[in-house]
C-alpha positions in Angstrom: 19.6 3.7 3.7 16.1 3.3 2.1 16.8 2.5 -1.7 13.5 3.1 -4.3 12.8 1.8 -7.8 11.0 4.8 -9.6 8.9 3.0 -12.3 7.5 6.1 -14.7 6.5 5.6 -19.0 6.7 10.1 -18.7 10.6 10.5 -19.0 10.3 13.4 -17.5 7.9 12.9 -14.6 9.9 10.0 -14.0 13.5 12.0 -13.9 11.8 14.8 -11.6 11.4 12.3 -9.4 14.7 10.1 -9.6 15.9 13.7 -8.5 13.8 14.6 -5.7 13.6 11.5 -4.0 17.7 11.5 -4.5 17.9 14.6 -2.3 15.4 13.1 0.2 17.4 12.2 3.6 17.4 8.5 3.9 16.8 7.8 0.5 18.9 6.3 -2.3 17.5 6.0 -6.1 18.1 2.2 -7.1 17.2 2.6 -10.6 14.3 3.5 -12.9 12.3 1.8 -15.2 10.0 3.4 -18.4 6.9 0.4 -18.9 5.9 -2.0 -16.1 7.9 -5.0 -17.6 10.8 -3.2 -17.1 10.1 -2.7 -13.5 9.7 -5.8 -13.1 13.2 -6.9 -14.5 14.7 -4.2 -12.6 12.7 -5.1 -9.0 13.9 -8.6 -9.1 17.6 -7.7 -10.0 18.2 -4.8 -7.9 16.1 -5.9 -4.8 14.8 -2.8 -3.8 12.8 -1.7 -0.9 10.5 0.1 -2.2 9.2 0.8 -6.2 7.4 3.9 -6.5 5.0 2.9 -9.4 2.6 4.6 -11.9 -0.2 2.3 -12.9 -0.8 3.4 -16.7 2.2 2.4 -18.6 3.3 0.6 -21.9 3.9 -3.4 -22.3 2.7 -4.1 -18.4 0.6 -1.8 -16.5 1.4 -1.0 -12.5 -1.3 -3.3 -11.5 0.3 -6.1 -13.4 3.6 -4.8 -12.5 2.5 -4.7 -8.8 0.9 -8.5 -8.9 4.3 -9.8 -10.1 6.7 -7.5 -7.8 4.6 -8.9 -4.9 4.7 -12.5 -5.6 8.2 -12.5 -7.0 9.7 -10.1 -4.3 8.0 -10.4 -1.4 10.6 -8.5 0.4 10.0 -4.8 -2.0 6.7 -2.9 -1.1 5.1 -1.1 -3.7 3.8 2.8 -3.7 1.7 3.6 -6.5 2.2 7.1 -7.5 -0.6 7.7 -10.0 -2.9 10.9 -12.1 -5.9 8.3 -11.1 -7.5 8.2 -8.1 -11.1 6.5 -9.1 -12.4 3.2 -7.7 -10.9 1.1 -10.1 -7.6 2.1 -10.0 -7.8 2.3 -6.3 -9.1 -1.3 -6.2 -6.9 -2.7 -8.7 -4.1 -1.5 -7.0 -4.9 -3.2 -3.7 -6.4 -6.6 -5.0 -2.1 -6.6 -6.8 -0.6 -5.9 -3.3 -0.1 -2.3 -3.2 1.1 -0.8 -0.2 0.3 2.6 -0.7 -1.3 4.7 -3.1 -0.4 8.3 -3.7 -2.0 11.1 -6.5 0.6 13.2 -8.7 -0.2 16.0 -6.5 1.2 15.4 -3.3 4.1 16.9 -2.2 7.9 16.7 -1.3 7.4 16.1 2.3 4.0 13.3 1.5 6.1 11.5 -0.9 8.8 10.9 1.6 6.9 10.1 5.0 5.1 7.6 2.4 8.1 5.9 1.3 9.4 5.4 5.0 5.9 4.3 5.6 5.9 1.9 3.6 9.2 0.7 3.9 8.3 -0.4 7.5 5.7 -2.8 6.7 3.0 -0.2 7.3 0.4 0.9 4.7 -0.3 4.7 3.6 -2.8 6.5 1.3 -3.4 9.6 -0.1 -5.7 12.1 2.5 -8.3 11.9 -0.4 -8.2 7.9 -1.2 -8.1 7.3 2.3 -11.5 9.6 2.9 -12.8 7.4 0.3 -11.6 4.1 2.1 -13.4 5.5 5.5 -17.0 6.7 3.1 -16.6 2.8 1.7 -16.5 1.5 5.3 -19.4 3.6 6.7 -21.8 3.1 3.7 -21.1 -0.3 4.5 -22.2 -0.1 8.4 -25.5 -1.2 8.2 -24.4 -4.4 6.3 -23.0 -7.6 8.5 -20.2 -6.2 10.7 -17.1 -7.9 10.6 -17.5 -10.2 13.1 -20.4 -11.2 10.5 -18.7 -11.2 7.6 -15.5 -13.0 9.2 -16.2 -15.4 12.0 -13.3 -16.5 12.7 -11.9 -13.3 13.8 -12.1 -12.6 17.4 -13.9 -9.0 19.0 -10.6 -7.6 19.3 -9.1 -8.9 15.8 -12.2 -7.8 14.5 -11.6 -3.8 15.9 -8.4 -4.0 14.7 -9.3 -4.7 11.5 -11.4 -1.6 11.4 -8.8 0.5 12.5 -6.4 -0.9 9.8 -9.2 -0.4 7.1 -9.3 3.8 8.9 -5.2 4.0 7.7 -4.3 3.5 11.3 -0.7 2.8 12.4 0.3 0.4 15.0 1.0 2.9 17.7 -2.4 4.8 17.5 -4.5 1.5 17.5 -2.9 0.9 20.6 -3.6 3.6 22.0 -7.2 3.8 20.6 -8.2 0.4 21.9 -6.0 0.7 25.4 -3.3 -2.4 23.9 0.2 -2.6 23.8 2.1 -2.3 20.0 3.2 -5.7 20.8 0.0 -6.9 21.4 -1.7 -5.1 18.4 1.1 -6.7 15.8 0.3 -10.4 17.5 -3.2 -9.7 16.6 -2.4 -8.3 12.9 -0.5 -11.2 12.9 -3.5 -13.7 13.2 -5.9 -11.5 11.0 -3.2 -11.7 8.5 -3.5 -15.5 8.8 -7.5 -15.8 9.1 -7.9 -13.3 6.2 -4.5 -14.9 3.8 -4.0 -11.4 3.7 -0.5 -10.2 2.4 -0.2 -7.5 4.1 -2.3 -4.3 5.8 -3.2 -3.0 2.6 -4.5 -6.0 1.6 -6.6 -6.8 4.6 -7.9 -3.2 4.1 -9.0 -4.3 1.3 -10.7 -7.5 2.1 -12.5 -6.3 4.3 -14.1 -3.2 2.4 -14.9 -6.1 -0.3 -12.6 -4.6 -2.7 -10.4 -7.7 -3.1 -11.0 -11.0 -5.1 -9.3 -12.6 -2.1 
């Protein structure tokens, strides 16, 4: 059972999400918060698997709350669910350590899949967000490649990192690079260590030049 904490300052949205998640198989709502400070307090108290986090909230915004939760409750994954899809909001969420990013027009199936994905350690993004990350990576292509920018990476690690920026999961990376899933996991652990990345989303942000780390 995946335990989820819902954080949103709009009561109608928050109540709707609580109801929706409560009807989702394999998901249990651990609690709900009306602002970022309350989200941090409840995350530390309840230790949910996932925090569904709005970005624009009073007292403490979603990015600030995410950073504190990631630092103080590393076993909890943060999935951003917001109205805003601009570059600044996305970059702020990724820098803070969010593992996923959805917009509020996401359907029930997409939301459920994203919750399960981040709970299992995968990064997940709304299609328009993933497309933007891909465009950002493509536009950066004429610049030095990942091997040149991160010389400690091996050629294979650079290939895996590029796949991570495209939102590919371990199985797909293994299939496309003709590797075993276990080998992909080993490469990813090495990439995290070399880049100082907390997780896949953070590694993608570093690779795309959207992290201060």
